[in-house]
N, C-alpha and C positions, 0 to 999 in steps of 0.2 A: 253645513252638514257634510260628513264624509261618507263614502260608500263603505261597505264591509269587505270589499274585495281589494286585495293588493296586487300589484303588477311588478314584482321585483325582478331585476336582472342580477344574476349571481356573478361573483367575481370570476368564476370559471367561464360563464357565458360571455362576459365582457372581454376577458383576456387582458386588454389594456384600457387605459382611460379614453383613448380614441375609439377603441372597440366598443366601449360603453356607450359613447355618443352614437355610433353607427347602429348599435342594437336598439337604442331608444328611438332613433329615426325610423328604423324598420317597423317597430311595433306601434309607434304613436305619431305618425307624420303630421297629423292635423291637430294634435293636442297642443295647448298653450304651453310653451317652454318658459317664456319670460314676459313680464309686464314692465313697461318703462314709462316715465313721465315726459311729456312733450312740453317744452317751455313755450313753443309757438301756439299750440292749441289749448294749453293749460289743462290737459287731460291725460289720462293713462291710455296706452295702446298695447296690443298684444303682439307677440312674435311666436309663431308656431315652430315646431321642429323642422318642418319643411323649409320655412324661412331661414332658420339657422343654417341649414345645410347649404342653401344658396349663398349665404354670406361667407361661410367657411370656404366654399369653392373659390370665391373671389379672392380671399386672403391667400389661399394656397397658390392660386395662379400668380399673384404678385410676388409671393415668397420664392417661387420657383425661378423667377428672373434675377434673384440676388446671388445666384451661384453658391448657395449654402449646401453643405454636406450633412447627411445624418450624423448626429452627435454634436453639431455646432450649437453654441449657446445663443439664445435670443432672449431679450429682457423686455419687460413692460412695467411702466410706472403710471398707473391709471386708476381712477376712481372706479367704484363698482358700477359696472355697466355691461350690457350684453356684448359689447365689442371686446371686453376682456375675454369672454368665452370664445368669440370668433377667432381671436388671435391664438388663444391657448390650444384650441382644438385643431386649427389649421397647422400650427407648428408641430404638434405631436403627430399629426397625420403625415408629416414629412420626416419624422424621426429626429426633430430638433429638440433640444433641451431648454425648457422654459425656466427663466430666472425672474421671479416676481420681486418687485421693489416696493418699499413703503412710500406712499404718496407724499408724506411730510418729511422724508429723510433729508439730511443735509447733503448738499452737492458733493462735498469731498468724500462722504461715506458712499454715495452712489458711485462716484468715480472709482473708488477702491474696489467695489464689488464688480463693476464692469471690467476692470483690469484683471482682478483675481480669477474671474470666471471666463476671461477671454471672450467677452460678448461681441458678436459680429453685427447684430442688429438690435436697435432699441426703439420701443414704441412709447411715446410720451403723450400726456394729456394736452398740453398747450405749448406755445412758443416760449412763454415765460420760464417754464421748466428748463427748456433747452438753453435759454439765455443765461440762467443761473449756473447750469452745469458746464457750459463750454469752457470757462477758464480753468476748470479742473481736469479737462481732457488733454492728455499729453501724447507724445509720439509712441509711448509704450502701449497705448490703447489700440485695438484693432477694429474699431467701429467702422463698418462700411456704409451703414445706412441708419438714419434717424427719422422715424415717422412721427409726425405731429397730428394728433387726432382733431383738435379744434382749429378750424380755419379762421384766420383773422387777416388784417390788412398788412401785417409784417411780411416783407419778402424774405425768402429763405435762400441760403447758399448750401451747396453740397457739403456734407452728406445728408443734410436735413431736407425733408420734403413733406408737404401736407398729404395726409392719407387720401383725401379726395382726389389729388393729382396722381397718386401712386397706385391706387386700386383700379383695376379694370372695371368697366361697367357691369360685367358679368363674368362668371367663371364657368369652366367646363364641369364635368362631373367630379364629385369629391374623390380624393385619392383613397385607394384601398391599401393602406400600409400595414404590412404583416410584421408586427413588432414582437419582441420577447417580453412577456409580462414582468420579467425580473430585470429588465434593463432600465437604466437611469431615465427618469421622466422629468425631474425638476430639481433644481438646486435652490434651497430656501435659506437665506442668510439670517442667522440669529445672533443676538448679542450675548457675550459671555461676561465673565467677571473682569477680565483684563484684555487689553489689546483689541485688535480688529475683530469684526464679526466673523463667525465660521459658517461655511456653506454646508448645510445639511443636504445630503444626497438621498432623495426618495425615488423609489422605483414605482412603476405603474401598480404592481401588486401590493406595495406598501399601503398606498392610499385606498385602493379598492378593498383590501381585506379589512381595513378599519371601518370603512363605510358599511360594508356587509355585516361586520360584527355588531356595529351599533344598531342596525336594523333588526337584530334579534332581540333587542331589549325594549323596543317600542315600535309601533306600527305607523307607517306613513302611507297615505292613500293617494291615488292619482289626482283627486280634486282637492288635495291639500295645497295651501299657498304659503310659501316661505317669504319673509321680508328680509332682504339682505342689506345689512348696513355695516357690519364689521368689515374691515379691509380684506379683500380677497388675497392680499399678500400674506395674511395670517393663515396658518395651516388649519385652524379651527373652522374658519369661514369657507376655506377652499374645499376641504374634505366634507364637512358636515352641511355646509350651506350651498355647495355647488355640485360636487360629484354625487353625494348621497341623494339629493332630489332627482337627479337623472336616473340613478339606480332604482328609485321608487316610482318614477314617472310623475312626480309632483311638479308644480310650477313655482317660479321664483319671481318676486317683484323687487326691483332695485330702488331702494330709498334714495331720495335726492341728497341725503346727508343727515348727520346728527341734528343740526338745527331744525330741519323739517321733519324729523322722525315722528313726533307726536301727530302732526298733520297727516303724514303718510299712513300711519296706523289707522287713522280715522277713515281715510279714503280707500285704502287697499283692503282692509279688514283681513289681515293674515290669520292663518290657523296655526302656524308654527313659527316660533321665535328662537333663534340661536343668538345668544347675547353674552356679554361679559357682565360681571356683578355691578359695574358702575351704572348700567342702564336701570337695573332694579333699584339701586341705591338712590338714584335721582328721583324716581317715582315715589319711593319710600319717604324721602326727605320732604318732597312737596306735599304728600299726604299728611305728614306730621305737622308741617307748618300751617296747612289749611285747617287741620283739626284744632290747633291752638286758638284759632279765630272763631270756632264754632261754639254754639251754646252747649251747656253741660249735657243736655239730653242727647244731642247729636254725638258727642264724644262717647257717651255711655253706650249708645247703640252700635257705634263703630267697634268699640272694644268688645262688646258682647258678641258681635258677629265674628270677629277674629278668633276670640277664645273658643266659641262654640264650634266654629269651623275647624279649628285646630284639633279639638277633641274628637270631632267626627273623622278627621283624617287619621288620627291615631287608632280609632276604632276600626276603620277600614283597613289599616295596616296590621290589625290583629294585636295591637299593643295596649289596648284598654277596652273596657266593656261599654255596652250601650248606655246612653244617658237620656233621660226624658227630655232634656233641653234641645235635643236634635230635632224635635218636632217644630221648633221655632225657626229652623234654618231657612225653609222656603220663603217665609215672610222677611227675615233679616236679609237674605240675599237679594230680594227684590228691592228693599229699601236702601241697602248699603252696598253690598258687593257688586251688584250689577253696574252701578255707576263707575266703579273702579275698572271693571272689565271693559266698559265702553271706551275708556281712555285708550285702550289698546286695540280698539276696533270692534270689540264685543264677540269675536269669533275664535280667539286663541284657545286651543285645546291642549297645546303642549309647548312648554318653554324650557329651554336647556341653557344653563349658565356654566361657563367654563372660562379658562384662561387665568383665573385668580380665585382666591377663596371668597365664597359668598357669605356675608355676615348672617349668622343664624337668625337674628331678630328680623332681618328683612325677609329671609326665607319663610320664617314662621308666619309673618303677616300675610304674605301673598298666598301661601298654602291655606291659611285660615280663611282667606277670602275666596277660596275655591280654585285658585290657579294651579294647574298641574305642572309644578316647577321641579325640575330635576337638575341636580348639580353633577358635573362630570369633571374629569381630570385628565391631563395629558401633556405631552411635550412636542415641540416641533420634531424632535428626534424619534418620536413614536407615531408620527403621521396623522393626527396627534393623539387620538383618543386611547387612553389606557383603561379607564373605567368610567362608568356612569350609573346613576341610580335608575331603577325601573319604576314605572307607575305603581305597580303592586308590591314593590319592595323598596320603598323610598325612605332613606334615613338622611334627613337634611344636614345632620352634623357630619356626615361622611361625604366622600366623593364617589360612592357607589361601589359596585363589584367590577372586577376586571371583565371586559367584554369577551365573548367566546373566542377562543383561540389564543388569548393573551394569558401568560402565566406571570404571577407576581410572588415575591418573597421578601422577607426582611433580612438584610445583610448586616455587616459590621456597622456599628454606630447607629443602629436602627434605620439604616438607609433602605429605601424602597428600590428593589431591583426588578427589572421587567424583561421578559423574553417573549417575543411574539412576531407575527408576520408584518407588523407595522414598524418594527425596529429599522432604523435607517441603514443604508448601505455603508455609511461612514461620512466623514467630513471631507469635503472637496480639497484636494492637495494638502491634507493635514493628517498624515498617518499617525503621528504622535498623539494628537487629540483623540483620534478614533480609538486607539489602543487604550487610552485612559478612560474612555466612555463605555466601551463594550469589552468585557473580559473574554477569555478563551472559550468559555462555555456558552457565549452568546447572550449573557445577561447585561442589560444596559443599566448603568448607574444613573439614577434620576437626580441625585443631589438633594433629594427631599427625605426627611425623616418621617416615618409613618408607623402605624400599628394596624393590624388586620384583626377585626373582631371575630366572634364565633359564627357570625352570619356572612363572613367573607367580605364585609364592607371595609373599605380602606379609609383610614383617618390620617390626614396629613398633620403631623405634630410640630414640624420645624424644618429648618434648612441646614444642610451640612455646609454648603457653600454660602458665603455671605452675600446673598442677592435679595433685594427687595422687589416684590411683585406688586405693581399698582393695580387698582381695581379694573383697569382697562386691559390688563394682561401684560403690559410692558414691563420688562425686567431691567432693574437698575443696580449696578455694582457700587454700593455705598462707599467702600474703602477707597476706590479710585477717586471718587468725588471729594471725599474727606481729605485726601492727600492734596488735591488741587486747592481746596479752600484754605488749608493750613499753610499753603505757600504764600498766601496773601499777608501783607504786612500788618493788617489790623486784627488777624485772627490767630489765637494760640492753639485752640483745639476745636474740633467739629465732629458732630455725629448726625448722620442723615436718618430720618425716620419717614415712614409712609407706607409700611406694609399693609396692603389691602385698601389703602386710601386712594383718592382720585388725584392727589398731588403730593409732592415731597415737601417736607419741612426740615429745619435744621436746628439742633441745639448747638450753640456756639459760645465758646469762652473767648472773650476779647483779650487782646494783647494789652496788658496793663500799662506797658511803656507808652503805648499810643493813645490810651484812653483819655488822658487829661487833655491832650492837644485836640483830639477829635471832639470831645465834649465842648471845649471852648469854641471850636469852629462852628458847631451846630447850636451854640447858645444854651448849652445844658450845664447843670451843676454836677460835676464829676463826683462829688461826695454824696450825692443823693441817689439812692438805689432806684428810685422811681424814674430816673432819667433813662434807665435801660428799657423802659416801656415806651419811650418817645416814638411817635409816629415818624418823625423826620429821621431819627436814628435808624429805625427799621427799614425805611425806604433807602437810606444810604447804604446799609449793609446788603440789602437784596440787589442793589445795583452793582455793588462790588462783586457779589457772588456770580452775577450773570457774566461779568467779564472773566472771572476765574474759571467758570465752567463753560466757556464758549465752545470748546471742542467736544463737548458731550452731546448726545442726541437731544433733539428739541423737547422731548417729553421729560428729560432730566433737568427740570427747572425747580428752583427752590421758591416756593410761594410764601411761606411764613417762616419766621425765625423766633427763637427764644434765646435771649442774650444773658450772659452771666460774666462775672469777674472772678468767680471761684474756680480754680483749676481742678481737673480730675487728676488725682495723685495715687500713688501706692498707699500712702498713709490713710487716705479717706476711703480706700477700698474700690476706687474707680479705675485703677490700672493694675496690671500684673507686674511682677518684679522685672520682667523683660520690657517694661514700658509700653505694653499694648493696652489700649482702652478696653475695659470690660463692658461690652455693649449692653448686656442684660442689666448690669448693676447701674449703669448711667441712666438707662431707660426707666428702671424702677425708681431711682432717686428723683427723676424729672417727670414722672408720670403726669403730675398735675399740669405741668407746663405743656406737655404733649397734648393732653386733653383739651387745653385751652386753644392750641393752634388748630385743632380740628373740631372745635365747638360749632 
């Protein structure tokens, strides 16, 4: 249960992200800041804000010995843990610029970011990360120090050192750094349609303003508990799952990881979840699979609970009238819905989905079961929240209304334009890309097509730029991948699909000149169309695709394929006269094949 009293720190009171931490420390020194799991005791333990301050002081003492200057960049590649916070706050308290890295990113990509941002100090999870990264570090890098979090038996050579050996046993008082709220706080690298990732420059005020604006749409209380499992390198988790709880005075528990997420929910019993659609999709899929095994009466009760709950939700939203069936809900919830809520710990009172579109059927099911589920929308370039639904004004087909302080409008080609305090300072060392993203009037081009209804809810309708967004929020440029695939000798044409899905698939037209020899090699009948469904052939193709797509991010993997020998041409309406594949036409023609790949 939550109290009815909030304890918000305003953006003005905080000033900076480090100032936010200092203000929370002053207000709530003995309040639980973080909960962590100990692999030694097999139990969860608490860290208060006073404890956090002591650790931040240790980190600041160590960082001061590295001869870093305010404005220098420091990076971390770490799983979600309280040490992420210690490093981040210690660095910002010394005027350093934090560059978060994705835990599963490729070494060459990490090396590029380290060079582009001229990173002086790097904090890694373990020695294995450093071992993989070392071959990509050149004389053009200015890394002075590499800190390894997890101590093991491997000996290290400079510049690498284990955190245990680098940190002093205690620090002095934490630094009181007087920073400008509008100065650069962090550079967050985001993938684009082509080329290398771009560094999004966000100020202290950018992220503080977005957290404060979001808190005007829903209430967070001091005894709320967030469960953090999205990578802190993602802006959504960093702003909404790290800075926002500090602003509200709530606590955060760090999940051990996605594989243990279900168990962590049971043990921690969070009240607030910030997630991507894939989390809800997984639960949704498991529920559907389990329902298929249940007796008819169980399936009937489940559907009755969902449909009645959905009707009650619409009634509460003022979209339909009262119905007599609502009187059954307390009993139905006890028999059905309560069991689903228990899977998430039984205490969740607010769940926010962002980073990618949330399938309406999944949203309808969870809302029907009584989960207060809100969909939001944003970009790394907007710190990231642009809009979110409100509990009392929730349209699950939309991404909500723009948060207070953020203005939106529809521009040319139905593109959603955004202007607000969360808009980035620009792209690091990339004035051309900055000018393309933000116009002279300060409107940021989202690249998304949208419509805004009479109630000011934003509905995303498509994309101007050809980017696929997976259900975990990762963005994939399909045209670059398709070009790489078509460079392979066995493939004539390719089209990547997977918008809103958890993995990528590909529609592929095989090279007919190679088909007969390939079929013979695999023991297939080249004249029989059913050979295109061969498991051995699909495994062969996926293996070739992995080789061709080696230079793309780890999440840009093709898991399933649909193979054909019929080319896409101008004549059959699949290509333009300028020989460009008509994506929509090909997808429509092959919809049954796509459905099969995601069945």
